[in-house]
Steps between C-alpha positions, in 0.01 A plus 500: 500500500192441286590315182167483316367848425296593195462869426229612262407847382140589419172629634253331733353292215825300502412370849168331421469135599833491682629543855801687638702525819624851413361767270687821423303781339674826416239720336282800576233528769199467269621173346592360842156585639333346196704179514552440873207256518654297214837494679329383817303227324814333360722552804569192715408521872782683679616621157669837461371786287749782448355811340700801385496775240265730688536805721523508879168687506329193344610247763184523710261450208691202360548347845128532576414335170737212574358450847152494347616216273623290794861612515695610804736795489853399605730788408535830318805670357530852360783659305477841337119492535477166312355210697514123534231307684545142621174308548450134595201278427339375822 
């Protein structure tokens, strides 16, 4: 029942100088690993970061990187070897 949602498409440069409650990033592992610190820096406390577009075998590496940036792992989903990782800013 949220009425005010703005959706924007772009890379991590689009996020500079702003803050977000939710960030969705659906792109490959290397870009996610490169940009996860940017995502974390603009995410509000208790904000949700949902990452997808990578393989199940990459979950551990991406999760570890997120934890190293101050995120907490909340959930993981896998379908046909593709993964989604839900992280929350502490």
